[in-house]
NULUMMAR-526603 format. One record per residue (C-alpha): x, y, z; residue number from 1. Coordinates in nm, 2 decimals, always signed. Example, Ala and Ser with C-alpha at 12.3 -4.5 7.8 and 13.67 -1.06 7.14 Angstrom:
! residues 2
nukol px:+1.23&py:-0.45&pz:+0.78&num:1
nukol px:+1.37&py:-0.11&pz:+0.71&num:2
! end
This chain:
! residues 417
nukol px:+0.00&py:+0.00&pz:+0.00&num:1
nukol px:+0.29&py:+0.24&pz:+0.08&num:2
nukol px:+0.44&py:+0.16&pz:-0.26&num:3
nukol px:+0.11&py:+0.23&pz:-0.43&num:4
nukol px:+0.07&py:+0.56&pz:-0.25&num:5
nukol px:+0.42&py:+0.66&pz:-0.36&num:6
nukol px:+0.33&py:+0.59&pz:-0.72&num:7
nukol px:+0.01&py:+0.79&pz:-0.69&num:8
nukol px:+0.20&py:+1.08&pz:-0.54&num:9
nukol px:+0.46&py:+1.07&pz:-0.82&num:10
nukol px:+0.21&py:+1.05&pz:-1.10&num:11
nukol px:-0.01&py:+1.33&pz:-0.95&num:12
nukol px:+0.29&py:+1.56&pz:-0.90&num:13
nukol px:+0.41&py:+1.49&pz:-1.25&num:14
nukol px:+0.07&py:+1.59&pz:-1.39&num:15
nukol px:+0.04&py:+1.89&pz:-1.15&num:16
nukol px:+0.38&py:+2.05&pz:-1.20&num:17
nukol px:+0.53&py:+1.94&pz:-1.53&num:18
nukol px:+0.33&py:+2.08&pz:-1.81&num:19
nukol px:+0.24&py:+2.43&pz:-1.92&num:20
nukol px:-0.02&py:+2.63&pz:-2.11&num:21
nukol px:-0.14&py:+2.97&pz:-2.21&num:22
nukol px:-0.34&py:+3.27&pz:-2.10&num:23
nukol px:-0.68&py:+3.34&pz:-1.95&num:24
nukol px:-0.96&py:+3.30&pz:-2.21&num:25
nukol px:-1.22&py:+3.50&pz:-2.03&num:26
nukol px:-1.31&py:+3.82&pz:-2.23&num:27
nukol px:-1.53&py:+3.98&pz:-1.96&num:28
nukol px:-1.46&py:+4.21&pz:-1.80&num:29
nukol px:-1.18&py:+4.31&pz:-2.03&num:30
nukol px:-0.86&py:+4.41&pz:-1.84&num:31
nukol px:-0.76&py:+4.77&pz:-1.90&num:32
nukol px:-0.45&py:+4.83&pz:-2.11&num:33
nukol px:-0.13&py:+4.89&pz:-1.92&num:34
nukol px:+0.10&py:+5.04&pz:-2.19&num:35
nukol px:+0.47&py:+5.13&pz:-2.17&num:36
nukol px:+0.50&py:+5.47&pz:-2.34&num:37
nukol px:+0.79&py:+5.48&pz:-2.58&num:38
nukol px:+0.85&py:+5.11&pz:-2.58&num:39
nukol px:+0.59&py:+5.00&pz:-2.84&num:40
nukol px:+0.35&py:+4.71&pz:-2.83&num:41
nukol px:+0.49&py:+4.36&pz:-2.83&num:42
nukol px:+0.32&py:+4.14&pz:-3.09&num:43
nukol px:+0.54&py:+3.83&pz:-3.08&num:44
nukol px:+0.55&py:+3.50&pz:-2.88&num:45
nukol px:+0.68&py:+3.39&pz:-2.55&num:46
nukol px:+0.77&py:+3.04&pz:-2.46&num:47
nukol px:+0.92&py:+2.84&pz:-2.17&num:48
nukol px:+1.13&py:+2.53&pz:-2.13&num:49
nukol px:+1.21&py:+2.31&pz:-1.84&num:50
nukol px:+1.54&py:+2.12&pz:-1.78&num:51
nukol px:+1.49&py:+1.83&pz:-1.54&num:52
nukol px:+1.72&py:+1.62&pz:-1.34&num:53
nukol px:+1.78&py:+1.26&pz:-1.47&num:54
nukol px:+1.49&py:+1.12&pz:-1.28&num:55
nukol px:+1.26&py:+1.40&pz:-1.41&num:56
nukol px:+1.11&py:+1.50&pz:-1.07&num:57
nukol px:+1.28&py:+1.84&pz:-1.03&num:58
nukol px:+1.48&py:+2.10&pz:-1.23&num:59
nukol px:+1.48&py:+2.45&pz:-1.36&num:60
nukol px:+1.26&py:+2.65&pz:-1.60&num:61
nukol px:+1.33&py:+2.94&pz:-1.84&num:62
nukol px:+1.12&py:+3.19&pz:-2.03&num:63
nukol px:+1.20&py:+3.39&pz:-2.34&num:64
nukol px:+1.04&py:+3.61&pz:-2.60&num:65
nukol px:+1.06&py:+3.63&pz:-2.98&num:66
nukol px:+0.91&py:+3.89&pz:-3.22&num:67
nukol px:+0.74&py:+3.60&pz:-3.41&num:68
nukol px:+0.73&py:+3.23&pz:-3.44&num:69
nukol px:+1.08&py:+3.22&pz:-3.58&num:70
nukol px:+1.23&py:+2.89&pz:-3.70&num:71
nukol px:+1.56&py:+2.80&pz:-3.54&num:72
nukol px:+1.73&py:+2.63&pz:-3.24&num:73
nukol px:+1.71&py:+2.80&pz:-2.91&num:74
nukol px:+1.90&py:+2.74&pz:-2.59&num:75
nukol px:+1.84&py:+2.90&pz:-2.25&num:76
nukol px:+2.15&py:+3.13&pz:-2.24&num:77
nukol px:+1.94&py:+3.44&pz:-2.29&num:78
nukol px:+1.63&py:+3.32&pz:-2.11&num:79
nukol px:+1.47&py:+3.45&pz:-1.79&num:80
nukol px:+1.46&py:+3.19&pz:-1.50&num:81
nukol px:+1.11&py:+3.11&pz:-1.38&num:82
nukol px:+0.96&py:+2.88&pz:-1.12&num:83
nukol px:+0.98&py:+2.51&pz:-1.19&num:84
nukol px:+0.65&py:+2.33&pz:-1.18&num:85
nukol px:+0.44&py:+2.64&pz:-1.26&num:86
nukol px:+0.43&py:+2.85&pz:-1.58&num:87
nukol px:+0.43&py:+3.21&pz:-1.69&num:88
nukol px:+0.08&py:+3.35&pz:-1.72&num:89
nukol px:+0.01&py:+3.60&pz:-2.00&num:90
nukol px:-0.30&py:+3.82&pz:-1.98&num:91
nukol px:-0.49&py:+4.04&pz:-2.23&num:92
nukol px:-0.35&py:+4.35&pz:-2.07&num:93
nukol px:+0.00&py:+4.26&pz:-2.18&num:94
nukol px:+0.12&py:+4.16&pz:-1.84&num:95
nukol px:+0.32&py:+3.84&pz:-1.80&num:96
nukol px:+0.33&py:+3.69&pz:-1.44&num:97
nukol px:+0.60&py:+3.46&pz:-1.31&num:98
nukol px:+0.51&py:+3.24&pz:-1.02&num:99
nukol px:+0.76&py:+3.09&pz:-0.78&num:100
nukol px:+0.84&py:+2.71&pz:-0.78&num:101
nukol px:+0.53&py:+2.52&pz:-0.70&num:102
nukol px:+0.70&py:+2.31&pz:-0.43&num:103
nukol px:+0.84&py:+2.62&pz:-0.26&num:104
nukol px:+1.20&py:+2.58&pz:-0.36&num:105
nukol px:+1.24&py:+2.95&pz:-0.47&num:106
nukol px:+1.17&py:+3.29&pz:-0.31&num:107
nukol px:+0.79&py:+3.31&pz:-0.25&num:108
nukol px:+0.72&py:+3.61&pz:-0.47&num:109
nukol px:+0.50&py:+3.68&pz:-0.77&num:110
nukol px:+0.67&py:+3.90&pz:-1.04&num:111
nukol px:+0.50&py:+4.10&pz:-1.31&num:112
nukol px:+0.67&py:+4.17&pz:-1.64&num:113
nukol px:+0.59&py:+4.35&pz:-1.97&num:114
nukol px:+0.78&py:+4.36&pz:-2.30&num:115
nukol px:+0.88&py:+4.63&pz:-2.54&num:116
nukol px:+0.82&py:+4.58&pz:-2.91&num:117
nukol px:+1.15&py:+4.40&pz:-2.95&num:118
nukol px:+1.07&py:+4.15&pz:-2.68&num:119
nukol px:+1.29&py:+4.29&pz:-2.40&num:120
nukol px:+1.16&py:+4.20&pz:-2.06&num:121
nukol px:+1.06&py:+4.49&pz:-1.83&num:122
nukol px:+1.00&py:+4.41&pz:-1.47&num:123
nukol px:+0.70&py:+4.60&pz:-1.34&num:124
nukol px:+0.66&py:+4.49&pz:-0.98&num:125
nukol px:+0.67&py:+4.21&pz:-0.72&num:126
nukol px:+0.41&py:+4.07&pz:-0.47&num:127
nukol px:+0.54&py:+3.88&pz:-0.18&num:128
nukol px:+0.35&py:+3.56&pz:-0.12&num:129
nukol px:+0.31&py:+3.35&pz:+0.20&num:130
nukol px:+0.53&py:+3.05&pz:+0.26&num:131
nukol px:+0.40&py:+2.72&pz:+0.13&num:132
nukol px:+0.14&py:+2.90&pz:-0.08&num:133
nukol px:+0.18&py:+2.68&pz:-0.39&num:134
nukol px:+0.06&py:+2.96&pz:-0.61&num:135
nukol px:-0.07&py:+2.82&pz:-0.93&num:136
nukol px:-0.31&py:+3.05&pz:-1.12&num:137
nukol px:-0.38&py:+3.42&pz:-1.19&num:138
nukol px:-0.68&py:+3.59&pz:-1.34&num:139
nukol px:-0.70&py:+3.97&pz:-1.40&num:140
nukol px:-1.04&py:+4.14&pz:-1.34&num:141
nukol px:-0.91&py:+4.49&pz:-1.45&num:142
nukol px:-0.60&py:+4.71&pz:-1.39&num:143
nukol px:-0.69&py:+4.75&pz:-1.02&num:144
nukol px:-0.78&py:+4.39&pz:-0.92&num:145
nukol px:-0.65&py:+4.05&pz:-1.00&num:146
nukol px:-0.66&py:+3.71&pz:-0.82&num:147
nukol px:-0.40&py:+3.45&pz:-0.75&num:148
nukol px:-0.49&py:+3.10&pz:-0.62&num:149
nukol px:-0.28&py:+2.98&pz:-0.33&num:150
nukol px:-0.34&py:+2.61&pz:-0.35&num:151
nukol px:-0.13&py:+2.51&pz:-0.05&num:152
nukol px:-0.32&py:+2.75&pz:+0.19&num:153
nukol px:-0.68&py:+2.72&pz:+0.06&num:154
nukol px:-0.68&py:+3.09&pz:-0.02&num:155
nukol px:-0.75&py:+3.31&pz:-0.32&num:156
nukol px:-0.56&py:+3.63&pz:-0.28&num:157
nukol px:-0.69&py:+3.95&pz:-0.44&num:158
nukol px:-0.42&py:+4.20&pz:-0.54&num:159
nukol px:-0.37&py:+4.52&pz:-0.74&num:160
nukol px:-0.18&py:+4.42&pz:-1.05&num:161
nukol px:-0.07&py:+4.78&pz:-1.12&num:162
nukol px:+0.08&py:+4.84&pz:-0.77&num:163
nukol px:+0.14&py:+4.47&pz:-0.69&num:164
nukol px:-0.01&py:+4.52&pz:-0.35&num:165
nukol px:-0.23&py:+4.27&pz:-0.16&num:166
nukol px:-0.60&py:+4.36&pz:-0.13&num:167
nukol px:-0.75&py:+4.07&pz:+0.05&num:168
nukol px:-0.74&py:+3.70&pz:+0.13&num:169
nukol px:-1.05&py:+3.50&pz:+0.04&num:170
nukol px:-1.04&py:+3.19&pz:+0.26&num:171
nukol px:-1.20&py:+2.88&pz:+0.11&num:172
nukol px:-1.10&py:+2.63&pz:+0.38&num:173
nukol px:-1.46&py:+2.61&pz:+0.50&num:174
nukol px:-1.54&py:+2.43&pz:+0.17&num:175
nukol px:-1.29&py:+2.15&pz:+0.22&num:176
nukol px:-1.40&py:+1.79&pz:+0.25&num:177
nukol px:-1.31&py:+1.60&pz:+0.57&num:178
nukol px:-1.06&py:+1.38&pz:+0.38&num:179
nukol px:-0.89&py:+1.66&pz:+0.17&num:180
nukol px:-0.76&py:+2.01&pz:+0.15&num:181
nukol px:-0.98&py:+2.25&pz:-0.06&num:182
nukol px:-0.69&py:+2.33&pz:-0.30&num:183
nukol px:-0.82&py:+2.62&pz:-0.51&num:184
nukol px:-0.70&py:+2.58&pz:-0.87&num:185
nukol px:-0.77&py:+2.74&pz:-1.21&num:186
nukol px:-1.01&py:+3.04&pz:-1.23&num:187
nukol px:-1.22&py:+3.24&pz:-1.47&num:188
nukol px:-1.44&py:+3.55&pz:-1.45&num:189
nukol px:-1.78&py:+3.57&pz:-1.60&num:190
nukol px:-2.04&py:+3.85&pz:-1.54&num:191
nukol px:-1.86&py:+3.98&pz:-1.23&num:192
nukol px:-1.83&py:+3.63&pz:-1.07&num:193
nukol px:-1.50&py:+3.45&pz:-1.01&num:194
nukol px:-1.54&py:+3.08&pz:-1.07&num:195
nukol px:-1.26&py:+2.89&pz:-0.89&num:196
nukol px:-1.20&py:+2.52&pz:-0.95&num:197
nukol px:-1.15&py:+2.32&pz:-0.63&num:198
nukol px:-0.91&py:+2.02&pz:-0.66&num:199
nukol px:-1.00&py:+1.88&pz:-0.31&num:200
nukol px:-0.69&py:+1.66&pz:-0.29&num:201
nukol px:-0.53&py:+1.46&pz:-0.01&num:202
nukol px:-0.17&py:+1.41&pz:+0.09&num:203
nukol px:-0.11&py:+1.20&pz:-0.21&num:204
nukol px:-0.24&py:+1.47&pz:-0.44&num:205
nukol px:-0.55&py:+1.26&pz:-0.51&num:206
nukol px:-0.92&py:+1.32&pz:-0.48&num:207
nukol px:-1.12&py:+1.13&pz:-0.22&num:208
nukol px:-1.48&py:+1.17&pz:-0.36&num:209
nukol px:-1.63&py:+1.17&pz:-0.70&num:210
nukol px:-1.73&py:+1.54&pz:-0.67&num:211
nukol px:-1.69&py:+1.82&pz:-0.92&num:212
nukol px:-1.66&py:+2.14&pz:-0.70&num:213
nukol px:-1.61&py:+2.51&pz:-0.75&num:214
nukol px:-1.64&py:+2.82&pz:-0.54&num:215
nukol px:-1.82&py:+3.12&pz:-0.69&num:216
nukol px:-1.70&py:+3.46&pz:-0.56&num:217
nukol px:-1.85&py:+3.80&pz:-0.61&num:218
nukol px:-1.57&py:+4.02&pz:-0.75&num:219
nukol px:-1.73&py:+4.34&pz:-0.60&num:220
nukol px:-1.73&py:+4.21&pz:-0.24&num:221
nukol px:-1.47&py:+3.93&pz:-0.27&num:222
nukol px:-1.72&py:+3.71&pz:-0.07&num:223
nukol px:-1.80&py:+3.35&pz:-0.15&num:224
nukol px:-2.15&py:+3.34&pz:-0.29&num:225
nukol px:-2.19&py:+2.97&pz:-0.37&num:226
nukol px:-2.02&py:+2.63&pz:-0.33&num:227
nukol px:-2.10&py:+2.45&pz:-0.66&num:228
nukol px:-2.10&py:+2.07&pz:-0.63&num:229
nukol px:-2.19&py:+1.80&pz:-0.87&num:230
nukol px:-2.20&py:+1.43&pz:-0.77&num:231
nukol px:-2.39&py:+1.28&pz:-1.07&num:232
nukol px:-2.15&py:+1.30&pz:-1.36&num:233
nukol px:-1.89&py:+1.06&pz:-1.22&num:234
nukol px:-1.59&py:+1.30&pz:-1.24&num:235
nukol px:-1.38&py:+1.50&pz:-1.00&num:236
nukol px:-1.07&py:+1.72&pz:-0.96&num:237
nukol px:-1.21&py:+2.04&pz:-1.13&num:238
nukol px:-0.94&py:+2.20&pz:-1.34&num:239
nukol px:-0.57&py:+2.14&pz:-1.36&num:240
nukol px:-0.42&py:+2.40&pz:-1.12&num:241
nukol px:-0.13&py:+2.52&pz:-1.34&num:242
nukol px:-0.32&py:+2.52&pz:-1.66&num:243
nukol px:-0.53&py:+2.84&pz:-1.69&num:244
nukol px:-0.69&py:+2.70&pz:-2.01&num:245
nukol px:-0.84&py:+2.41&pz:-1.81&num:246
nukol px:-1.13&py:+2.64&pz:-1.74&num:247
nukol px:-1.25&py:+2.85&pz:-2.04&num:248
nukol px:-1.55&py:+3.01&pz:-2.21&num:249
nukol px:-1.68&py:+2.96&pz:-2.56&num:250
nukol px:-1.85&py:+3.21&pz:-2.79&num:251
nukol px:-2.19&py:+3.15&pz:-2.61&num:252
nukol px:-2.02&py:+3.23&pz:-2.27&num:253
nukol px:-2.07&py:+2.87&pz:-2.16&num:254
nukol px:-1.79&py:+2.78&pz:-1.91&num:255
nukol px:-1.61&py:+2.45&pz:-1.97&num:256
nukol px:-1.39&py:+2.26&pz:-1.72&num:257
nukol px:-1.12&py:+2.00&pz:-1.77&num:258
nukol px:-1.16&py:+1.76&pz:-1.48&num:259
nukol px:-0.84&py:+1.56&pz:-1.41&num:260
nukol px:-1.00&py:+1.28&pz:-1.20&num:261
nukol px:-0.75&py:+1.06&pz:-1.02&num:262
nukol px:-0.49&py:+1.06&pz:-1.30&num:263
nukol px:-0.62&py:+0.72&pz:-1.39&num:264
nukol px:-0.52&py:+0.55&pz:-1.07&num:265
nukol px:-0.84&py:+0.51&pz:-0.87&num:266
nukol px:-1.12&py:+0.33&pz:-1.04&num:267
nukol px:-1.44&py:+0.53&pz:-1.05&num:268
nukol px:-1.27&py:+0.87&pz:-0.99&num:269
nukol px:-1.27&py:+0.98&pz:-1.36&num:270
nukol px:-1.16&py:+1.27&pz:-1.57&num:271
nukol px:-1.33&py:+1.45&pz:-1.86&num:272
nukol px:-1.50&py:+1.78&pz:-1.96&num:273
nukol px:-1.81&py:+1.94&pz:-1.81&num:274
nukol px:-1.98&py:+2.28&pz:-1.85&num:275
nukol px:-2.17&py:+2.56&pz:-1.67&num:276
nukol px:-2.41&py:+2.71&pz:-1.92&num:277
nukol px:-2.44&py:+3.09&pz:-1.97&num:278
nukol px:-2.68&py:+3.23&pz:-1.72&num:279
nukol px:-2.64&py:+2.93&pz:-1.48&num:280
nukol px:-2.42&py:+2.88&pz:-1.18&num:281
nukol px:-2.46&py:+2.50&pz:-1.15&num:282
nukol px:-2.27&py:+2.23&pz:-1.35&num:283
nukol px:-2.49&py:+2.12&pz:-1.64&num:284
nukol px:-2.62&py:+1.77&pz:-1.54&num:285
nukol px:-2.70&py:+1.69&pz:-1.90&num:286
nukol px:-2.35&py:+1.76&pz:-2.05&num:287
nukol px:-2.03&py:+1.57&pz:-2.01&num:288
nukol px:-1.74&py:+1.40&pz:-2.20&num:289
nukol px:-1.62&py:+1.12&pz:-1.97&num:290
nukol px:-1.28&py:+0.99&pz:-2.08&num:291
nukol px:-1.35&py:+0.63&pz:-1.96&num:292
nukol px:-1.67&py:+0.63&pz:-2.17&num:293
nukol px:-1.55&py:+0.81&pz:-2.48&num:294
nukol px:-1.30&py:+0.65&pz:-2.72&num:295
nukol px:-1.04&py:+0.85&pz:-2.90&num:296
nukol px:-1.05&py:+0.78&pz:-3.27&num:297
nukol px:-0.71&py:+0.68&pz:-3.40&num:298
nukol px:-0.57&py:+0.59&pz:-3.05&num:299
nukol px:-0.44&py:+0.24&pz:-3.02&num:300
nukol px:-0.53&py:+0.22&pz:-2.65&num:301
nukol px:-0.88&py:+0.36&pz:-2.72&num:302
nukol px:-0.90&py:+0.57&pz:-2.40&num:303
nukol px:-0.71&py:+0.83&pz:-2.21&num:304
nukol px:-0.70&py:+0.87&pz:-1.83&num:305
nukol px:-0.68&py:+1.25&pz:-1.82&num:306
nukol px:-0.61&py:+1.56&pz:-2.04&num:307
nukol px:-0.28&py:+1.71&pz:-1.93&num:308
nukol px:-0.32&py:+2.03&pz:-2.12&num:309
nukol px:-0.61&py:+2.19&pz:-2.32&num:310
nukol px:-0.65&py:+2.49&pz:-2.55&num:311
nukol px:-0.99&py:+2.62&pz:-2.68&num:312
nukol px:-0.96&py:+2.75&pz:-3.04&num:313
nukol px:-1.32&py:+2.85&pz:-3.11&num:314
nukol px:-1.61&py:+2.69&pz:-3.30&num:315
nukol px:-1.64&py:+2.42&pz:-3.04&num:316
nukol px:-1.29&py:+2.28&pz:-3.10&num:317
nukol px:-1.07&py:+2.20&pz:-2.80&num:318
nukol px:-0.71&py:+2.09&pz:-2.86&num:319
nukol px:-0.55&py:+1.87&pz:-2.59&num:320
nukol px:-0.27&py:+1.64&pz:-2.48&num:321
nukol px:-0.44&py:+1.32&pz:-2.38&num:322
nukol px:-0.25&py:+1.09&pz:-2.14&num:323
nukol px:-0.27&py:+0.72&pz:-2.20&num:324
nukol px:-0.04&py:+0.51&pz:-1.99&num:325
nukol px:-0.08&py:+0.22&pz:-2.23&num:326
nukol px:+0.13&py:+0.40&pz:-2.49&num:327
nukol px:+0.45&py:+0.34&pz:-2.28&num:328
nukol px:+0.53&py:+0.01&pz:-2.11&num:329
nukol px:+0.74&py:+0.20&pz:-1.86&num:330
nukol px:+0.48&py:+0.46&pz:-1.78&num:331
nukol px:+0.41&py:+0.37&pz:-1.42&num:332
nukol px:+0.77&py:+0.28&pz:-1.34&num:333
nukol px:+0.89&py:+0.64&pz:-1.41&num:334
nukol px:+0.59&py:+0.86&pz:-1.49&num:335
nukol px:+0.81&py:+1.17&pz:-1.50&num:336
nukol px:+0.98&py:+1.05&pz:-1.82&num:337
nukol px:+0.70&py:+0.84&pz:-1.98&num:338
nukol px:+0.61&py:+0.90&pz:-2.34&num:339
nukol px:+0.23&py:+0.89&pz:-2.29&num:340
nukol px:+0.09&py:+1.23&pz:-2.40&num:341
nukol px:-0.07&py:+1.24&pz:-2.75&num:342
nukol px:-0.22&py:+1.55&pz:-2.92&num:343
nukol px:-0.59&py:+1.52&pz:-2.99&num:344
nukol px:-0.88&py:+1.74&pz:-3.10&num:345
nukol px:-1.21&py:+1.74&pz:-2.91&num:346
nukol px:-1.54&py:+1.84&pz:-3.07&num:347
nukol px:-1.73&py:+1.99&pz:-2.78&num:348
nukol px:-2.05&py:+2.00&pz:-2.97&num:349
nukol px:-2.04&py:+1.64&pz:-3.10&num:350
nukol px:-1.86&py:+1.51&pz:-2.78&num:351
nukol px:-1.60&py:+1.33&pz:-3.00&num:352
nukol px:-1.22&py:+1.30&pz:-2.97&num:353
nukol px:-0.96&py:+1.21&pz:-3.23&num:354
nukol px:-0.59&py:+1.19&pz:-3.26&num:355
nukol px:-0.41&py:+1.45&pz:-3.47&num:356
nukol px:-0.23&py:+1.25&pz:-3.73&num:357
nukol px:+0.14&py:+1.33&pz:-3.78&num:358
nukol px:+0.20&py:+1.46&pz:-3.43&num:359
nukol px:+0.45&py:+1.30&pz:-3.20&num:360
nukol px:+0.38&py:+1.15&pz:-2.85&num:361
nukol px:+0.54&py:+1.36&pz:-2.57&num:362
nukol px:+0.66&py:+1.32&pz:-2.22&num:363
nukol px:+0.45&py:+1.50&pz:-1.95&num:364
nukol px:+0.70&py:+1.79&pz:-1.92&num:365
nukol px:+0.67&py:+1.90&pz:-2.28&num:366
nukol px:+0.29&py:+1.95&pz:-2.35&num:367
nukol px:+0.24&py:+2.32&pz:-2.43&num:368
nukol px:-0.05&py:+2.42&pz:-2.65&num:369
nukol px:-0.12&py:+2.77&pz:-2.78&num:370
nukol px:-0.26&py:+2.96&pz:-3.08&num:371
nukol px:-0.07&py:+3.17&pz:-3.33&num:372
nukol px:-0.20&py:+3.33&pz:-3.65&num:373
nukol px:-0.46&py:+3.06&pz:-3.72&num:374
nukol px:-0.22&py:+2.78&pz:-3.62&num:375
nukol px:-0.23&py:+2.55&pz:-3.32&num:376
nukol px:+0.12&py:+2.53&pz:-3.17&num:377
nukol px:+0.22&py:+2.22&pz:-2.97&num:378
nukol px:+0.53&py:+2.19&pz:-2.76&num:379
nukol px:+0.66&py:+1.84&pz:-2.76&num:380
nukol px:+0.94&py:+1.65&pz:-2.59&num:381
nukol px:+0.93&py:+1.32&pz:-2.79&num:382
nukol px:+1.17&py:+1.05&pz:-2.90&num:383
nukol px:+1.28&py:+1.25&pz:-3.21&num:384
nukol px:+1.31&py:+1.61&pz:-3.09&num:385
nukol px:+1.23&py:+1.87&pz:-2.83&num:386
nukol px:+1.05&py:+2.17&pz:-2.99&num:387
nukol px:+0.74&py:+2.34&pz:-3.11&num:388
nukol px:+0.52&py:+2.20&pz:-3.39&num:389
nukol px:+0.24&py:+2.36&pz:-3.57&num:390
nukol px:-0.09&py:+2.22&pz:-3.68&num:391
nukol px:-0.32&py:+2.40&pz:-3.94&num:392
nukol px:-0.68&py:+2.32&pz:-3.86&num:393
nukol px:-0.79&py:+2.42&pz:-4.21&num:394
nukol px:-0.55&py:+2.19&pz:-4.40&num:395
nukol px:-0.48&py:+1.94&pz:-4.13&num:396
nukol px:-0.11&py:+1.98&pz:-4.20&num:397
nukol px:+0.16&py:+1.93&pz:-3.93&num:398
nukol px:+0.49&py:+2.10&pz:-3.95&num:399
nukol px:+0.80&py:+2.08&pz:-3.73&num:400
nukol px:+0.96&py:+2.10&pz:-3.50&num:401
nukol px:+0.96&py:+2.46&pz:-3.63&num:402
nukol px:+1.16&py:+2.57&pz:-3.32&num:403
nukol px:+1.40&py:+2.33&pz:-3.15&num:404
nukol px:+1.47&py:+2.40&pz:-2.79&num:405
nukol px:+1.70&py:+2.30&pz:-2.51&num:406
nukol px:+1.48&py:+2.12&pz:-2.25&num:407
nukol px:+1.11&py:+2.05&pz:-2.25&num:408
nukol px:+0.89&py:+2.30&pz:-2.43&num:409
nukol px:+0.63&py:+2.35&pz:-2.16&num:410
nukol px:+0.47&py:+2.68&pz:-2.24&num:411
nukol px:+0.36&py:+2.89&pz:-2.54&num:412
nukol px:+0.17&py:+3.21&pz:-2.58&num:413
nukol px:+0.13&py:+3.44&pz:-2.88&num:414
nukol px:+0.03&py:+3.81&pz:-2.87&num:415
nukol px:-0.02&py:+3.81&pz:-3.24&num:416
nukol px:-0.38&py:+3.83&pz:-3.38&num:417
! end
């Protein structure tokens, strides 16, 4: 039993702290511009890589900017160090936030950056965080208020993103289950309400009940208005804490959540996709895509255990990295280095999933997904190369690696339209 718990912890931590994503998708309310007079507007891309130890369970991460998706080979010599196990978070205002190491191995501070037109990093401020906070996600309401989820403390902290000063702590610990910590995760704002995914995880980073849970907070008062709970859809672990895109809105302002389940290790505690319809505050009991019940077309193992990273691209299409342990015979021996993550496309309207032909299978550190000028960009650390690939949804063509990198390509965001 002790050995099994160790494996659970290792797999959960791999999924929690290894992969990276993109920016907040919520368009309302729109953050106010925060320009740098005289420096121009940056319209390029930013990306991050992680370099791990031989076992894959720790390491260092680096962030850098380019004026475009420029083909080439990039090392980390000119990169900015960032926290391992988290990722940069870029927002519509042009701010880029850097969180500390998820496990608390770096200084507990949140840094805000912007860039000039050439991609030069300009540090704009620092917010000191509490010890053992495990900060994992940030959402901006406007240029006077933003929120950071402190997973280790059960708190969502409100702060001023312009001054980088704390405004308030919103304590969610009253919402915890008896077996778990409440563990606030990814967040989104809709119509003045902050929806916070609650991971509800125990000491092994696992769920204990088959519940999908969120907290709904009024952004005017910073008070919890509702504890949202669903027990009928057979899923749990609402949102992946370090993937802002694991909670997103479509064009109809329906909110979707990527539920991680038990990372495929506890039967009955499943992952998949659920939604909260526009105008509602409860999880839609009539909509779900459960991974254990939905085959992935073109996947030899038929099913995935969880979606490690997702990216909504409009028109009901969700791009994702699906984890299927059966793709690698050594997956559960060393999950940190397993080759088990395969790019797929999910049709949210038809509730279907299919493999993207021509894409490589990656380890869990290199599973970035972003959008750039009509293309879907996948970071991949596979058996052939480490780098960023592109997929054109219109032609179904795959290219790459367009950019080769040193380390695992764990994050990508484009400021280009």
